[in-house]
C-alpha positions in Angstrom: 0.0 0.0 0.0 1.3 3.5 -0.9 0.0 6.5 1.0 0.4 10.3 0.8 1.5 12.0 4.0 1.7 15.7 5.1 4.0 16.1 8.1 3.9 18.9 10.6 7.1 19.0 12.7 7.7 20.8 16.0 4.1 19.9 17.1 3.1 20.0 20.8 1.7 16.4 20.4 2.1 13.4 18.1 -1.0 12.4 16.1 -2.1 10.8 12.9 -5.3 11.9 11.1 -6.8 10.3 8.0 -7.8 13.2 5.7 -8.7 11.3 2.6 -8.4 7.9 0.8 -4.9 6.8 1.6 -4.0 10.4 2.6 -2.8 11.2 6.2 -1.7 14.2 8.2 0.9 13.5 10.8 2.0 15.8 13.7 5.3 15.0 15.4 7.3 16.6 18.1 10.5 15.7 16.3 12.7 18.3 14.6 13.5 18.0 10.9 17.2 17.6 11.4 19.4 14.6 10.5 16.3 12.5 9.6 14.8 12.6 13.1 11.4 13.7 11.9 11.4 10.9 9.2 12.3 8.3 11.9 9.4 9.6 14.1 7.0 9.4 11.1 8.0 5.8 10.4 7.5 4.9 14.1 4.1 6.6 14.3 2.9 4.9 11.1 4.2 1.5 12.4 2.1 1.9 15.5 -0.9 3.2 13.6 -0.9 0.3 11.1 0.3 -2.3 13.6 3.4 -3.3 11.7 7.1 -3.2 12.1 9.0 0.0 11.2 11.1 -2.1 8.8 8.0 -2.6 6.7 7.7 1.1 6.0 9.8 3.2 3.7 9.8 6.7 2.3 9.5 6.6 -1.5 9.7 10.3 -2.1 9.8 13.5 -0.1 12.6 12.6 2.3 13.4 16.3 2.8 9.8 17.6 2.3 6.7 17.9 4.4 4.8 16.0 1.6 5.8 12.4 1.4 4.9 9.3 -0.5 5.3 6.3 1.8 5.1 2.6 1.1 3.7 0.2 3.8 4.4 -3.5 3.1 
């Protein structure tokens, strides 16, 4: 499954909200430095979809707030 994600960093809380068909908005407290926000997004999605973080990879948008993510 491939989903579109909009990430909001520096949030006061961590949350995932489904905003459309296979589209999500994610709030994370992580900062977008040295891949920390991307790691947080992968961890949040793993918990949300009840899967291992190794089953999730960023296809595009590694340095962007808009990402395309594959979940195996």
